[in-house]
C-alpha positions in Angstrom: 31.0 22.9 -17.4 33.3 20.3 -15.9 30.7 19.6 -13.2 28.1 19.3 -15.9 30.2 16.8 -17.9 30.8 14.8 -14.8 27.0 14.6 -14.2 27.1 16.7 -11.1 24.1 18.7 -12.2 23.0 19.9 -8.7 26.4 21.6 -8.2 26.5 23.1 -11.7 22.9 24.4 -11.5 23.5 27.6 -9.4 26.5 28.5 -11.6 24.5 28.2 -14.8 21.5 30.0 -13.2 23.7 33.0 -12.5 25.2 32.8 -16.0 21.8 32.6 -17.6 20.7 35.8 -15.7 23.7 37.5 -17.2 23.5 36.0 -20.7 19.9 35.0 -21.4 20.5 34.8 -25.2 23.5 32.5 -25.0 22.4 29.2 -26.6 24.9 27.0 -24.7 24.1 28.5 -21.4 20.4 28.0 -22.1 21.1 24.3 -22.9 23.2 23.6 -19.9 20.9 25.4 -17.5 17.8 23.6 -19.0 19.5 20.2 -18.7 20.5 20.9 -15.0 16.9 21.9 -14.2 15.6 18.7 -15.9 18.1 16.4 -14.2 17.6 17.8 -10.7 13.8 17.8 -11.0 13.6 21.6 -11.0 11.3 24.0 -12.7 10.1 22.1 -15.8 8.5 25.2 -17.4 11.8 27.0 -17.2 13.7 23.9 -18.4 11.4 23.7 -21.4 11.9 27.4 -22.2 15.7 27.1 -22.0 15.8 23.9 -24.0 13.5 25.3 -26.7 15.8 28.3 -27.1 18.8 26.0 -27.4 17.0 23.8 -30.0 16.3 26.8 -32.1 20.0 27.3 -32.3 20.3 23.6 -33.4 22.1 22.4 -30.3 21.8 18.7 -30.8 21.3 17.3 -27.3 18.5 19.9 -26.6 16.2 17.8 -28.7 17.2 14.6 -26.7 16.2 16.3 -23.4 13.1 17.9 -24.9 12.0 14.4 -25.9 12.4 13.2 -22.3 10.7 16.3 -20.8 7.7 15.9 -23.1 7.6 12.1 -22.4 7.3 12.9 -18.6 4.4 15.3 -19.3 2.7 12.7 -21.6 3.1 15.0 -24.6 4.0 12.0 -26.8 3.5 13.6 -30.3 6.0 16.4 -29.3 8.3 13.9 -27.7 8.4 11.8 -30.9 9.1 14.9 -33.0 12.0 15.9 -30.7 13.5 12.4 -30.7 13.3 12.3 -34.5 15.1 15.6 -34.8 17.8 14.4 -32.4 18.3 11.2 -34.5 18.5 13.1 -37.7 21.5 15.1 -36.3 23.4 12.0 -35.1 26.5 10.9 -36.9 26.2 7.6 -38.7 28.7 5.7 -36.4 27.4 7.2 -33.1 26.0 3.8 -31.9 26.1 4.7 -28.2 23.8 7.7 -28.7 21.5 5.7 -30.9 21.3 3.0 -28.2 20.4 5.6 -25.6 17.8 7.1 -27.8 16.2 3.7 -28.4 15.9 3.2 -24.7 14.2 6.5 -24.3 11.8 5.7 -27.1 10.9 2.4 -25.5 10.2 4.2 -22.2 8.0 6.7 -24.1 6.2 3.9 -25.9 5.5 2.1 -22.6 4.3 5.2 -20.9 2.0 6.0 -23.9 0.4 2.6 -23.6 -0.1 3.1 -19.8 -1.7 6.6 -20.3 -4.0 5.2 -22.9 -5.3 2.7 -20.3 -6.1 5.4 -17.7 -9.0 4.3 -15.6 -12.1 6.4 -15.7 -12.7 7.1 -12.0 -14.4 9.9 -10.2 -12.0 11.6 -7.8 -14.3 13.6 -5.5 -11.8 15.1 -3.0 -8.1 15.6 -2.2 -6.2 16.9 0.8 -2.5 17.6 1.3 -1.1 16.4 4.6 2.3 15.7 6.3 3.7 12.4 5.2 4.4 11.5 8.8 0.7 11.7 9.8 -1.0 10.8 6.4 -3.2 8.1 7.9 -5.3 10.8 9.6 -7.0 11.4 6.2 -8.3 7.8 6.1 -11.7 7.8 7.8 -12.6 4.1 7.6 -15.9 2.7 8.8 -15.5 0.0 11.5 -16.4 -2.7 9.0 -13.4 -1.9 6.9 -10.9 -2.5 9.7 -8.3 -0.2 11.1 -5.0 1.4 10.0 -2.1 2.3 12.3 1.7 3.0 12.1 4.2 0.2 12.7 6.0 2.1 15.4 2.8 2.6 17.4 1.9 -1.1 17.2 5.3 -2.7 17.7 8.4 -1.9 19.6 11.4 -1.2 17.4 14.9 0.1 18.0 14.7 2.2 14.9 12.0 4.0 12.9 10.1 1.7 10.5 8.2 3.5 7.8 5.4 1.0 7.5 1.7 0.7 8.3 -0.4 -2.0 10.0 -3.8 -3.1 8.9 -6.2 -4.8 11.3 -9.3 -6.5 10.0 -12.7 -5.6 11.6 -12.5 -8.1 14.5 -8.8 -7.5 14.8 -8.2 -11.3 14.5 -5.7 -10.7 11.7 -3.1 -8.0 11.0 -1.0 -7.3 7.9 2.1 -5.2 7.9 5.5 -4.7 6.2 8.6 -4.9 8.3 12.4 -5.3 7.9 13.6 -8.8 7.1 13.6 -11.1 10.2 12.7 -14.6 11.2 9.0 -14.9 11.8 7.4 -17.1 14.5 5.7 -20.4 13.5 2.3 -18.8 13.3 3.3 -15.9 11.0 2.9 -16.2 7.2 5.9 -14.4 5.7 4.9 -12.1 2.9 7.7 -10.8 0.7 8.4 -9.7 -2.8 8.9 -13.3 -3.9 5.4 -14.2 -2.8 4.2 -11.9 -5.7 7.0 -12.5 -8.2 8.2 -8.9 -7.6 11.7 -7.7 -6.9 11.5 -4.7 -4.6 10.2 -3.5 -1.3 6.5 -4.3 -0.3 4.6 -2.0 2.0 1.3 -0.4 2.9 -1.0 -3.4 2.8 -4.8 -3.3 3.0 -7.1 -6.3 2.8 -10.7 -6.1 1.7 -13.5 -7.4 4.0 -13.6 -10.6 1.9 -10.2 -11.5 3.4 -9.0 -12.4 -0.1 -8.3 -9.2 -2.0 -5.1 -7.4 -1.0 -3.9 -4.0 -2.1 -0.2 -3.1 -1.5 2.6 -0.9 -2.8 5.9 -2.2 -4.2 9.1 -0.9 -5.7 9.5 -3.3 -8.6 12.3 -3.2 -11.1 10.0 -1.7 -13.8 8.0 0.6 -11.5 6.6 3.7 -13.1 7.7 5.8 -10.1 9.0 4.8 -6.8 6.2 2.8 -5.1 3.5 1.5 -7.5 0.1 0.3 -6.4 -0.8 -3.4 -6.9 -3.7 -5.7 -6.2 -3.6 -9.5 -5.7 -5.9 -12.2 -4.4 -5.3 -15.0 -2.0 -5.7 -18.6 -3.3 -7.0 -20.7 -0.4 -6.5 -23.9 -2.3 -2.7 -23.8 -2.2 -2.0 -21.0 0.3 -0.5 -18.6 -2.2 -1.2 -15.3 -3.8 -2.1 -14.9 -7.5 0.2 -12.8 -9.7 -0.4 -9.2 -8.8 -1.8 -6.6 -11.2 -0.4 -3.2 -11.3 -3.2 -0.6 -11.0 -3.8 1.7 -13.9 -3.3 5.5 -14.0 -4.3 7.7 -12.3 -3.8 5.4 -9.3 -0.2 5.1 -10.4 2.1 7.8 -11.6 5.8 8.6 -12.1 6.0 9.3 -8.4 5.3 7.3 -5.2 1.8 6.0 -4.9 0.6 3.9 -2.0 -1.9 3.0 0.7 -4.9 2.1 -1.4 -8.0 1.6 0.7 -11.6 0.8 -0.4 -14.4 1.2 2.2 -17.3 -0.8 0.9 -19.7 0.5 3.6 -19.1 4.1 2.6 -18.7 3.4 -1.1 -15.5 5.4 -1.4 -11.7 4.8 -1.5 -8.5 6.6 -0.8 -5.0 6.5 -2.1 -1.8 8.5 -1.3 0.6 10.1 -3.8 3.5 12.5 -3.5 3.1 13.6 -7.2 3.7 17.3 -7.5 4.2 17.7 -3.7 7.0 19.3 -1.8 9.3 17.1 0.3 7.5 15.7 3.4 4.0 16.2 2.0 1.6 13.8 0.4 -1.8 14.2 -1.3 -4.6 11.9 -0.3 -7.2 11.4 -3.1 -10.7 10.3 -2.4 -12.5 8.4 -5.2 -15.6 6.4 -6.0 -14.5 2.8 -6.8 -15.7 1.2 -10.0 -17.4 -2.1 -9.9 -16.0 -2.8 -13.3 -12.8 -1.2 -14.6 -13.7 1.5 -17.2 -11.1 3.2 -19.4 -11.0 6.8 -20.3 -11.8 7.1 -24.1 -10.5 10.2 -25.9 -8.3 11.1 -28.9 -7.3 14.4 -27.2 -3.7 13.8 -26.0 -3.8 16.8 -23.6 -7.1 15.6 -22.0 -5.7 12.1 -21.6 -2.5 13.5 -20.0 -4.6 15.5 -17.6 -6.7 12.6 -16.5 -3.6 10.3 -16.1 -1.7 13.0 -14.1 -4.8 14.3 -12.1 -4.2 17.9 -13.1 -7.8 18.7 -12.1 -10.1 16.4 -10.0 -13.1 18.3 -11.5 -12.3 16.8 -14.9 -13.2 13.4 -13.5 -16.7 14.5 -12.3 -19.9 13.5 -14.1 -22.0 16.3 -15.4 -24.8 17.4 -13.0 -23.5 15.1 -10.2 -23.4 16.5 -6.7 -20.7 14.9 -4.6 -21.2 17.1 -1.4 -22.9 14.4 0.7 -20.4 11.7 -0.3 -17.5 14.0 0.4 -18.9 14.8 3.9 -19.3 11.0 4.5 -15.7 10.3 3.4 -14.4 13.0 5.8 -16.5 11.8 8.7 -14.8 9.6 11.3 -16.9 6.7 12.6 -18.1 7.0 16.2 -15.7 5.5 18.7 -16.9 2.1 19.8 -16.9 1.4 23.5 -15.1 -1.8 23.9 -16.6 -4.1 26.5 -14.1 -6.2 28.3 -15.0 -9.8 27.8 -12.8 -12.5 29.3 -15.3 -15.2 28.4 -19.0 -15.7 27.6 -21.0 -17.8 30.1 -24.8 -18.0 29.9 -26.5 -18.3 33.3 -30.1 -18.2 32.2 -32.3 -16.4 29.7 -31.8 -13.0 31.4 -28.1 -13.2 32.4 -24.9 -13.7 30.5 -21.5 -13.2 32.3 -18.3 -11.9 30.6 -15.9 -11.6 33.6 -15.5 -13.1 37.0 -16.6 -9.9 38.7 -20.1 -10.5 37.2 -20.8 -13.4 39.6 -22.8 -12.6 42.7 -22.1 -15.9 44.5 -18.5 -16.4 45.7 -18.8 -20.2 45.5 -20.1 -20.0 41.9 -17.3 -17.6 41.1 -14.6 -19.9 42.5 -16.1 -22.9 40.6 -16.1 -21.0 37.3 -12.5 -19.8 38.0 -11.5 -23.4 37.9 -13.3 -23.7 34.5 -11.4 -20.7 33.2 -8.1 -22.3 34.2 -9.0 -25.7 32.8 -10.1 -24.1 29.4 -6.7 -22.3 29.3 -4.9 -25.6 30.0 -7.0 -27.3 27.3 -6.1 -24.6 24.7 -2.4 -25.0 25.5 -2.6 -28.8 25.3 -4.5 -28.7 22.0 -2.0 -26.2 20.5 0.9 -28.5 21.5 -0.8 -31.5 20.0 -1.5 -29.7 16.7 2.1 -28.6 16.5 3.5 -32.1 17.2 1.1 -33.7 14.7 2.2 -31.2 12.0 5.9 -32.0 12.4 5.5 -35.8 13.1 5.5 -36.9 9.5 8.7 -34.9 8.7 10.6 -36.2 11.7 13.2 -39.0 12.0 12.2 -42.4 13.3 13.9 -41.8 16.7 12.2 -38.5 17.1 8.9 -40.1 16.3 9.2 -42.6 19.1 9.7 -39.7 21.6 6.9 -37.7 20.1 4.5 -40.7 20.1 4.8 -40.9 23.9 4.3 -37.2 24.3 1.3 -37.2 21.9 -0.4 -40.0 23.8 0.1 -38.2 27.2 -1.3 -35.0 25.7 -4.3 -36.8 24.2 -5.1 -38.3 27.6 -4.9 -34.9 29.2 -7.0 -33.3 26.5 -9.7 -36.0 26.9 -9.7 -35.6 30.7 -10.1 -31.8 30.5 -12.9 -32.1 27.9 -14.8 -34.5 30.2 -14.2 -32.4 33.4 -15.2 -28.9 32.1 -18.9 -29.4 31.2 -20.0 -30.7 34.7 -18.1 -27.8 36.4 -19.9 -25.3 34.2 -23.3 -26.8 35.2 -22.2 -26.7 38.8 -21.2 -23.0 38.6 -24.4 -22.2 36.8 -26.6 -23.9 39.4 -24.8 -22.2 42.3 -25.2 -18.8 40.7 -28.9 -19.3 39.9 -29.6 -20.2 43.5 -28.1 -16.9 44.7 -30.2 -15.0 42.2 -33.5 -16.5 43.4 
């Protein structure tokens, strides 16, 4: 009991479990055992049984815990009744208890509103996998980009639990990482970009390059990680205020890695709701073009849809999802990546992509000079862009130095731009002669 009063419920639990086995009709033992089960996330069915027994013996706090237990199971009518009974038993001057009760009622009211806005989606499949390899369940088509683990893409001196998203052409990547100073060409994304307070992780960007899904641990999260969606505003290089996704995408647990594959017409998201440690469930669903809310006055049905107690409850009558499920589970064919160092058109029938394609040594040597000069031109152009971007923010003395450097670079840029085209023509003519 001393452990219980100190809030050390995990240590007290096995003692009360043994006492309950010996004295199953002891109201206090039932109460203490039920509270320990509830506080440690144990068997909720057993916890309810114990707390109900204690409430029948009028143990005051049992009603307080029953209210919380029913709230977590979205049984709001029963939760309201339990909280009302608890309040009726409080002493008039017990202000602390009334304040705690008011907080629990606010939580219940908020959760009730969230459940009533559960989105009506068709969840067609689910699979439980190891959390460490959960991306294996995401079978994206090539047009939807690629997902990978941070540790496989970047070198790190410690494990980073994060994912990396590559767009289709792999010209952009999005990822979460520990705080560090980014290089000049990185756009730093953090909680402050979205007016959130906690960790951000598991990004995915739609093919439009504007819509971004991610997970965050905000101060008012429903569970640990909640799923959000935001959109990039190209006019001022910022993101719009994110929207927290409705249930059943979000829950009282960790929900993350939302992906929508427009080519396949399906989506996936991960959740550790009702899963043992180290496991995660990947749900496959049909995305709605317009958000549609579940409409029902049946509290039990609404709770089931919000919690995803049965994916078949989300199915439309007479609908056969077998082909769509097979498509969702099918990995796209591996694309053979052709190594292309450049693209150089020789004639209507020949286009070269690497130096080894050249048949004539002289033509190859000439175009090698073109490749080197194009590399120099790129470097010069990047330096110019960087200097021009910081010129206006620099001191007068720094500007004088930069002006000289900019003029020199502009001359070099102009020279390279004039020299490259004739060399390309020369290489092309040399190669055509060897092909005749």
